[in-house]
A tleap script that builds the chain and sets N, CA, C and O, in Angstrom:
source leaprc.protein.ff14SB
mol = sequence {
  NMET ASN LYS GLY ASP ILE VAL ASP LEU VAL
  ALA LYS LYS THR ASP TYR PRO LYS THR ALA
  ILE THR GLU ILE LEU ASN GLU ALA ILE ASP
  VAL ILE ALA LYS ALA ALA LYS LYS GLU THR
  VAL ILE LEU LEU GLY LEU GLY THR PHE LYS
  PRO VAL LYS ARG LYS ALA ARG THR GLY VAL
  ASN PRO ALA THR GLY LYS PRO LEU LYS ILE
  PRO ALA TYR ARG THR VAL LYS PHE THR ALA
  ALA ALA ASN ILE LYS LYS CPHE
}
set mol.1.N position { -1.552 -6.930 12.656 }
set mol.1.CA position { -1.103 -8.184 11.984 }
set mol.1.C position { -0.527 -7.730 10.785 }
set mol.1.O position { -0.910 -6.830 10.037 }
set mol.2.N position { 0.828 -8.766 10.674 }
set mol.2.CA position { 1.796 -8.351 9.702 }
set mol.2.C position { 1.933 -9.601 8.693 }
set mol.2.O position { 1.389 -10.690 8.876 }
set mol.3.N position { 2.724 -9.276 7.637 }
set mol.3.CA position { 3.049 -10.238 6.673 }
set mol.3.C position { 3.316 -11.713 7.129 }
set mol.3.O position { 2.934 -12.735 6.560 }
set mol.4.N position { 4.185 -11.586 8.482 }
set mol.4.CA position { 4.142 -13.138 8.741 }
set mol.4.C position { 3.114 -13.723 9.233 }
set mol.4.O position { 2.965 -14.932 9.056 }
set mol.5.N position { 2.317 -13.071 9.857 }
set mol.5.CA position { 1.031 -13.533 10.507 }
set mol.5.C position { -0.242 -13.714 9.104 }
set mol.5.O position { -1.233 -14.432 9.233 }
set mol.6.N position { 0.031 -12.989 7.954 }
set mol.6.CA position { -0.756 -13.279 7.251 }
set mol.6.C position { -0.204 -14.753 6.667 }
set mol.6.O position { -1.083 -15.612 6.602 }
set mol.7.N position { 0.946 -15.099 6.297 }
set mol.7.CA position { 1.398 -16.370 5.823 }
set mol.7.C position { 1.014 -17.294 6.679 }
set mol.7.O position { 0.480 -18.286 6.182 }
set mol.8.N position { 1.146 -17.248 7.962 }
set mol.8.CA position { 0.763 -18.124 9.072 }
set mol.8.C position { -0.449 -18.698 8.625 }
set mol.8.O position { -0.528 -19.880 8.292 }
set mol.9.N position { -1.563 -17.768 8.602 }
set mol.9.CA position { -2.889 -17.859 8.022 }
set mol.9.C position { -3.278 -18.913 7.049 }
set mol.9.O position { -3.877 -19.981 7.171 }
set mol.10.N position { -2.702 -18.220 5.951 }
set mol.10.CA position { -2.843 -18.838 4.505 }
set mol.10.C position { -2.147 -20.367 4.543 }
set mol.10.O position { -2.673 -21.329 3.983 }
set mol.11.N position { -1.046 -20.435 5.194 }
set mol.11.CA position { -0.669 -21.917 5.382 }
set mol.11.C position { -1.319 -23.026 6.082 }
set mol.11.O position { -1.212 -24.238 5.891 }
set mol.12.N position { -2.061 -22.325 6.989 }
set mol.12.CA position { -3.070 -23.460 7.765 }
set mol.12.C position { -4.030 -23.597 7.192 }
set mol.12.O position { -4.649 -24.596 7.558 }
set mol.13.N position { -4.592 -22.909 6.234 }
set mol.13.CA position { -5.979 -22.927 5.369 }
set mol.13.C position { -5.667 -23.781 4.371 }
set mol.13.O position { -6.441 -24.703 4.114 }
set mol.14.N position { -4.579 -23.619 3.711 }
set mol.14.CA position { -4.091 -24.168 2.446 }
set mol.14.C position { -3.262 -25.548 2.378 }
set mol.14.O position { -3.379 -26.393 1.490 }
set mol.15.N position { -2.432 -25.607 3.450 }
set mol.15.CA position { -1.461 -26.912 3.551 }
set mol.15.C position { -0.374 -26.632 2.846 }
set mol.15.O position { 0.293 -27.601 2.486 }
set mol.16.N position { 0.074 -25.313 2.480 }
set mol.16.CA position { 0.951 -25.028 1.485 }
set mol.16.C position { 1.781 -24.683 2.433 }
set mol.16.O position { 1.461 -24.128 3.484 }
set mol.17.N position { 3.309 -25.123 1.960 }
set mol.17.CA position { 4.438 -24.595 2.755 }
set mol.17.C position { 4.587 -22.997 3.044 }
set mol.17.O position { 4.124 -22.236 2.194 }
set mol.18.N position { 5.182 -22.478 4.148 }
set mol.18.CA position { 5.176 -21.120 4.312 }
set mol.18.C position { 6.311 -20.561 3.026 }
set mol.18.O position { 6.058 -19.652 2.236 }
set mol.19.N position { 7.395 -21.246 3.064 }
set mol.19.CA position { 8.170 -20.529 2.171 }
set mol.19.C position { 7.546 -20.334 1.075 }
set mol.19.O position { 7.905 -19.239 0.642 }
set mol.20.N position { 6.594 -20.949 0.204 }
set mol.20.CA position { 5.989 -20.912 -0.940 }
set mol.20.C position { 5.203 -19.630 -0.856 }
set mol.20.O position { 5.339 -18.719 -1.672 }
set mol.21.N position { 4.226 -19.594 0.351 }
set mol.21.CA position { 3.204 -18.787 0.282 }
set mol.21.C position { 3.825 -17.144 0.810 }
set mol.21.O position { 3.108 -16.145 0.867 }
set mol.22.N position { 5.097 -17.172 1.110 }
set mol.22.CA position { 5.785 -16.104 1.547 }
set mol.22.C position { 6.447 -15.585 0.193 }
set mol.22.O position { 6.355 -14.403 -0.139 }
set mol.23.N position { 7.203 -16.652 -0.661 }
set mol.23.CA position { 7.519 -16.017 -2.262 }
set mol.23.C position { 6.323 -15.467 -2.762 }
set mol.23.O position { 6.445 -14.386 -3.337 }
set mol.24.N position { 5.106 -15.993 -2.673 }
set mol.24.CA position { 3.855 -15.641 -3.946 }
set mol.24.C position { 3.661 -14.202 -3.255 }
set mol.24.O position { 3.591 -13.215 -3.988 }
set mol.25.N position { 3.571 -14.063 -1.852 }
set mol.25.CA position { 2.929 -12.943 -1.287 }
set mol.25.C position { 3.862 -11.793 -1.670 }
set mol.25.O position { 3.357 -10.703 -1.941 }
set mol.26.N position { 5.110 -11.949 -1.709 }
set mol.26.CA position { 6.086 -10.871 -1.789 }
set mol.26.C position { 6.301 -10.495 -3.231 }
set mol.26.O position { 6.636 -9.340 -3.493 }
set mol.27.N position { 6.131 -11.402 -4.204 }
set mol.27.CA position { 6.072 -11.320 -5.659 }
set mol.27.C position { 4.802 -10.498 -6.297 }
set mol.27.O position { 4.880 -9.948 -7.395 }
set mol.28.N position { 3.615 -10.479 -5.476 }
set mol.28.CA position { 2.478 -10.242 -5.530 }
set mol.28.C position { 2.509 -8.586 -4.939 }
set mol.28.O position { 1.971 -7.679 -5.575 }
set mol.29.N position { 3.063 -8.413 -3.928 }
set mol.29.CA position { 3.252 -7.272 -3.286 }
set mol.29.C position { 4.236 -6.384 -4.259 }
set mol.29.O position { 4.006 -5.175 -4.294 }
set mol.30.N position { 5.132 -6.815 -4.916 }
set mol.30.CA position { 5.856 -5.948 -5.800 }
set mol.30.C position { 5.476 -5.711 -7.229 }
set mol.30.O position { 5.980 -4.798 -7.883 }
set mol.31.N position { 4.468 -6.649 -7.771 }
set mol.31.CA position { 3.548 -6.421 -8.992 }
set mol.31.C position { 2.787 -5.682 -8.619 }
set mol.31.O position { 2.495 -4.936 -9.554 }
set mol.32.N position { 2.256 -5.435 -7.738 }
set mol.32.CA position { 1.131 -4.476 -7.228 }
set mol.32.C position { 1.725 -3.029 -7.067 }
set mol.32.O position { 1.156 -2.032 -7.512 }
set mol.33.N position { 3.054 -3.003 -6.314 }
set mol.33.CA position { 3.565 -1.701 -6.221 }
set mol.33.C position { 4.115 -1.127 -7.295 }
set mol.33.O position { 4.288 0.091 -7.329 }
set mol.34.N position { 4.475 -1.975 -8.357 }
set mol.34.CA position { 5.403 -1.334 -9.361 }
set mol.34.C position { 4.153 -1.060 -10.180 }
set mol.34.O position { 4.155 0.073 -10.662 }
set mol.35.N position { 3.037 -1.832 -10.479 }
set mol.35.CA position { 1.811 -1.281 -11.314 }
set mol.35.C position { 1.041 -0.016 -10.834 }
set mol.35.O position { 0.516 0.774 -11.619 }
set mol.36.N position { 1.015 0.128 -9.303 }
set mol.36.CA position { 0.187 1.406 -8.981 }
set mol.36.C position { 1.376 2.724 -9.132 }
set mol.36.O position { 0.925 3.866 -9.036 }
set mol.37.N position { 2.458 2.596 -9.302 }
set mol.37.CA position { 3.387 3.545 -9.806 }
set mol.37.C position { 2.839 4.181 -11.031 }
set mol.37.O position { 3.162 5.346 -11.262 }
set mol.38.N position { 2.215 3.681 -11.672 }
set mol.38.CA position { 2.051 3.863 -13.192 }
set mol.38.C position { 0.342 4.077 -13.603 }
set mol.38.O position { -0.138 4.937 -14.342 }
set mol.39.N position { -0.316 3.055 -12.898 }
set mol.39.CA position { -1.721 2.936 -13.361 }
set mol.39.C position { -2.538 2.750 -12.154 }
set mol.39.O position { -1.962 2.665 -11.069 }
set mol.40.N position { -4.005 2.668 -12.238 }
set mol.40.CA position { -4.836 2.122 -11.208 }
set mol.40.C position { -4.908 0.756 -10.691 }
set mol.40.O position { -5.473 -0.066 -11.413 }
set mol.41.N position { -4.508 0.427 -9.739 }
set mol.41.CA position { -4.721 -1.309 -9.294 }
set mol.41.C position { -5.932 -1.371 -8.545 }
set mol.41.O position { -6.039 -0.746 -7.490 }
set mol.42.N position { -6.923 -2.129 -9.039 }
set mol.42.CA position { -8.297 -2.507 -8.158 }
set mol.42.C position { -8.066 -3.766 -8.006 }
set mol.42.O position { -7.870 -4.543 -8.940 }
set mol.43.N position { -8.074 -4.167 -6.390 }
set mol.43.CA position { -8.231 -5.465 -5.819 }
set mol.43.C position { -9.642 -5.412 -5.196 }
set mol.43.O position { -9.986 -4.904 -4.129 }
set mol.44.N position { -10.542 -6.214 -6.339 }
set mol.44.CA position { -12.010 -6.564 -5.486 }
set mol.44.C position { -12.187 -7.116 -4.088 }
set mol.44.O position { -11.982 -8.299 -3.815 }
set mol.45.N position { -12.558 -6.247 -3.261 }
set mol.45.CA position { -13.053 -6.934 -2.049 }
set mol.45.C position { -11.860 -6.105 -0.829 }
set mol.45.O position { -12.241 -5.718 0.276 }
set mol.46.N position { -10.404 -5.961 -1.332 }
set mol.46.CA position { -9.475 -4.854 -0.354 }
set mol.46.C position { -9.587 -3.496 -0.923 }
set mol.46.O position { -9.782 -2.650 -0.050 }
set mol.47.N position { -9.519 -3.025 -2.160 }
set mol.47.CA position { -9.509 -1.545 -2.435 }
set mol.47.C position { -8.583 -1.200 -3.658 }
set mol.47.O position { -8.202 -2.048 -4.464 }
set mol.48.N position { -8.288 0.031 -3.707 }
set mol.48.CA position { -7.967 0.600 -5.034 }
set mol.48.C position { -6.724 1.304 -4.765 }
set mol.48.O position { -6.751 2.057 -3.791 }
set mol.49.N position { -5.620 1.219 -5.433 }
set mol.49.CA position { -4.380 1.657 -5.417 }
set mol.49.C position { -4.364 2.739 -6.736 }
set mol.49.O position { -4.403 2.451 -7.932 }
set mol.50.N position { -4.310 3.748 -6.259 }
set mol.50.CA position { -4.232 5.084 -7.577 }
set mol.50.C position { -2.830 6.193 -7.564 }
set mol.50.O position { -2.667 7.164 -6.824 }
set mol.51.N position { -2.154 5.805 -8.366 }
set mol.51.CA position { -1.180 7.193 -8.589 }
set mol.51.C position { -1.713 8.504 -8.604 }
set mol.51.O position { -2.597 8.796 -9.409 }
set mol.52.N position { -1.180 9.477 -7.639 }
set mol.52.CA position { -1.488 10.731 -7.568 }
set mol.52.C position { -0.378 11.726 -7.612 }
set mol.52.O position { 0.761 11.268 -7.526 }
set mol.53.N position { -0.535 13.073 -7.739 }
set mol.53.CA position { 0.427 14.190 -8.153 }
set mol.53.C position { 0.231 15.077 -6.935 }
set mol.53.O position { -0.695 15.884 -7.011 }
set mol.54.N position { 0.920 15.056 -5.879 }
set mol.54.CA position { 0.836 16.067 -4.927 }
set mol.54.C position { 1.326 17.682 -5.343 }
set mol.54.O position { 2.226 17.804 -6.174 }
set mol.55.N position { 0.953 18.405 -4.982 }
set mol.55.CA position { 1.242 20.055 -5.177 }
set mol.55.C position { 2.328 20.548 -4.324 }
set mol.55.O position { 2.407 20.205 -3.144 }
set mol.56.N position { 3.121 21.298 -4.850 }
set mol.56.CA position { 4.412 21.533 -4.088 }
set mol.56.C position { 3.433 22.804 -3.183 }
set mol.56.O position { 2.503 23.480 -3.625 }
set mol.57.N position { 4.086 22.812 -1.689 }
set mol.57.CA position { 3.044 23.401 -0.819 }
set mol.57.C position { 4.181 24.087 0.225 }
set mol.57.O position { 5.378 23.821 0.114 }
set mol.58.N position { 3.729 24.870 1.102 }
set mol.58.CA position { 4.507 25.491 2.004 }
set mol.58.C position { 4.404 24.742 3.367 }
set mol.58.O position { 3.225 24.605 3.696 }
set mol.59.N position { 5.243 24.248 4.206 }
set mol.59.CA position { 4.859 23.574 5.433 }
set mol.59.C position { 5.643 24.301 6.623 }
set mol.59.O position { 6.412 25.214 6.325 }
set mol.60.N position { 5.513 24.013 7.662 }
set mol.60.CA position { 6.420 24.582 8.699 }
set mol.60.C position { 7.154 23.557 9.615 }
set mol.60.O position { 6.520 22.706 10.238 }
set mol.61.N position { 8.386 23.657 9.670 }
set mol.61.CA position { 9.061 22.851 10.666 }
set mol.61.C position { 8.714 23.082 11.907 }
set mol.61.O position { 8.717 24.178 12.468 }
set mol.62.N position { 8.341 21.814 12.451 }
set mol.62.CA position { 8.040 21.758 14.000 }
set mol.62.C position { 8.937 22.222 14.778 }
set mol.62.O position { 8.656 23.082 15.612 }
set mol.63.N position { 10.051 21.773 14.649 }
set mol.63.CA position { 11.234 22.137 15.921 }
set mol.63.C position { 11.322 23.469 15.720 }
set mol.63.O position { 11.073 24.061 16.770 }
set mol.64.N position { 11.640 24.408 14.562 }
set mol.64.CA position { 11.726 25.701 14.661 }
set mol.64.C position { 10.581 26.947 14.530 }
set mol.64.O position { 10.588 28.088 14.992 }
set mol.65.N position { 9.639 26.254 13.730 }
set mol.65.CA position { 8.567 27.198 13.427 }
set mol.65.C position { 8.574 27.929 12.437 }
set mol.65.O position { 7.741 28.818 12.262 }
set mol.66.N position { 9.806 27.577 11.403 }
set mol.66.CA position { 10.096 28.298 10.264 }
set mol.66.C position { 9.522 27.795 9.142 }
set mol.66.O position { 9.357 26.575 9.136 }
set mol.67.N position { 9.096 28.550 7.979 }
set mol.67.CA position { 8.301 27.842 6.649 }
set mol.67.C position { 9.453 26.934 5.931 }
set mol.67.O position { 10.665 27.133 5.998 }
set mol.68.N position { 8.894 26.062 5.345 }
set mol.68.CA position { 9.736 25.457 4.444 }
set mol.68.C position { 8.993 25.222 3.342 }
set mol.68.O position { 7.766 25.138 3.401 }
set mol.69.N position { 9.951 25.042 1.785 }
set mol.69.CA position { 9.105 24.562 0.861 }
set mol.69.C position { 9.043 23.040 0.882 }
set mol.69.O position { 10.075 22.459 1.220 }
set mol.70.N position { 7.789 22.196 0.513 }
set mol.70.CA position { 7.781 21.062 0.265 }
set mol.70.C position { 7.606 20.854 -1.215 }
set mol.70.O position { 6.588 21.279 -1.763 }
set mol.71.N position { 8.657 20.146 -1.979 }
set mol.71.CA position { 8.257 20.095 -3.346 }
set mol.71.C position { 7.140 19.213 -3.961 }
set mol.71.O position { 6.598 18.293 -3.349 }
set mol.72.N position { 6.866 19.562 -5.161 }
set mol.72.CA position { 5.768 18.542 -5.497 }
set mol.72.C position { 6.433 17.283 -5.759 }
set mol.72.O position { 7.644 17.251 -5.978 }
set mol.73.N position { 5.509 15.951 -5.748 }
set mol.73.CA position { 5.734 14.793 -5.788 }
set mol.73.C position { 4.648 13.997 -6.322 }
set mol.73.O position { 3.530 14.490 -6.469 }
set mol.74.N position { 4.939 12.665 -6.652 }
set mol.74.CA position { 4.076 11.370 -6.838 }
set mol.74.C position { 3.925 10.667 -5.684 }
set mol.74.O position { 4.757 10.571 -4.782 }
set mol.75.N position { 2.709 10.117 -5.740 }
set mol.75.CA position { 2.837 9.130 -4.360 }
set mol.75.C position { 1.430 8.178 -5.011 }
set mol.75.O position { 0.979 8.390 -6.137 }
set mol.76.N position { 0.869 7.111 -4.054 }
set mol.76.CA position { 0.100 6.165 -4.313 }
set mol.76.C position { -0.901 6.279 -3.478 }
set mol.76.O position { -0.565 5.975 -2.333 }
set mol.77.N position { -2.384 6.707 -3.627 }
set mol.77.CA position { -3.286 6.647 -2.874 }
set mol.77.C position { -4.100 5.117 -2.603 }
set mol.77.O position { -4.313 4.275 -3.475 }
set mol.78.N position { -4.392 5.043 -1.490 }
set mol.78.CA position { -5.194 3.841 -1.483 }
set mol.78.C position { -6.516 4.159 -0.681 }
set mol.78.O position { -6.501 4.825 0.354 }
set mol.79.N position { -7.609 3.654 -1.217 }
set mol.79.CA position { -9.016 3.672 -0.854 }
set mol.79.C position { -9.616 2.280 -0.898 }
set mol.79.O position { -9.741 1.550 -1.881 }
set mol.80.N position { -10.039 2.008 0.643 }
set mol.80.CA position { -10.446 0.667 0.928 }
set mol.80.C position { -11.716 0.477 -0.053 }
set mol.80.O position { -12.145 1.365 -0.789 }
set mol.81.N position { -12.214 -0.750 0.050 }
set mol.81.CA position { -13.124 -1.198 -0.718 }
set mol.81.C position { -14.386 -1.074 -0.020 }
set mol.81.O position { -14.215 -0.796 1.167 }
set mol.82.N position { -15.898 -1.217 -0.452 }
set mol.82.CA position { -16.861 -0.765 0.501 }
set mol.82.C position { -16.803 -1.722 1.734 }
set mol.82.O position { -16.803 -1.290 2.887 }
set mol.83.N position { -16.748 -3.223 1.377 }
set mol.83.CA position { -17.132 -4.043 2.584 }
set mol.83.C position { -15.901 -3.939 3.861 }
set mol.83.O position { -16.089 -4.381 4.995 }
set mol.84.N position { -14.789 -3.346 3.463 }
set mol.84.CA position { -13.475 -2.873 4.360 }
set mol.84.C position { -14.210 -1.895 5.246 }
set mol.84.O position { -14.361 -2.067 6.456 }
set mol.85.N position { -14.687 -0.783 4.516 }
set mol.85.CA position { -15.051 0.396 5.069 }
set mol.85.C position { -16.266 0.408 6.303 }
set mol.85.O position { -16.404 1.223 7.215 }
set mol.86.N position { -16.845 -0.448 6.073 }
set mol.86.CA position { -17.898 -0.741 7.109 }
set mol.86.C position { -17.344 -1.211 8.357 }
set mol.86.O position { -18.212 -1.349 9.219 }
set mol.87.N position { -16.421 -1.440 8.648 }
set mol.87.CA position { -15.743 -1.570 9.989 }
set mol.87.C position { -15.627 -0.148 10.551 }
set mol.87.O position { -15.106 0.042 11.650 }
savepdb mol mol.pdb
quit
């Protein structure tokens, strides 16, 4: 399922125009993405987006087998809600 499928399903259930649903969904994703970079975002029934720091580490180049340094970086970790984990 992709964003277009979600828009189609919501449009069928609510009778709102697809353009309005697309705008709302895009804005919601934008707000969540920006907030998740700074703080934990909890969406009940869906899951939690939490900013985390990854430590620097040594990896291996799969093409050459030579070690390479992977620098430390920040990313967002998603943990699914309990009702989704049941699947």
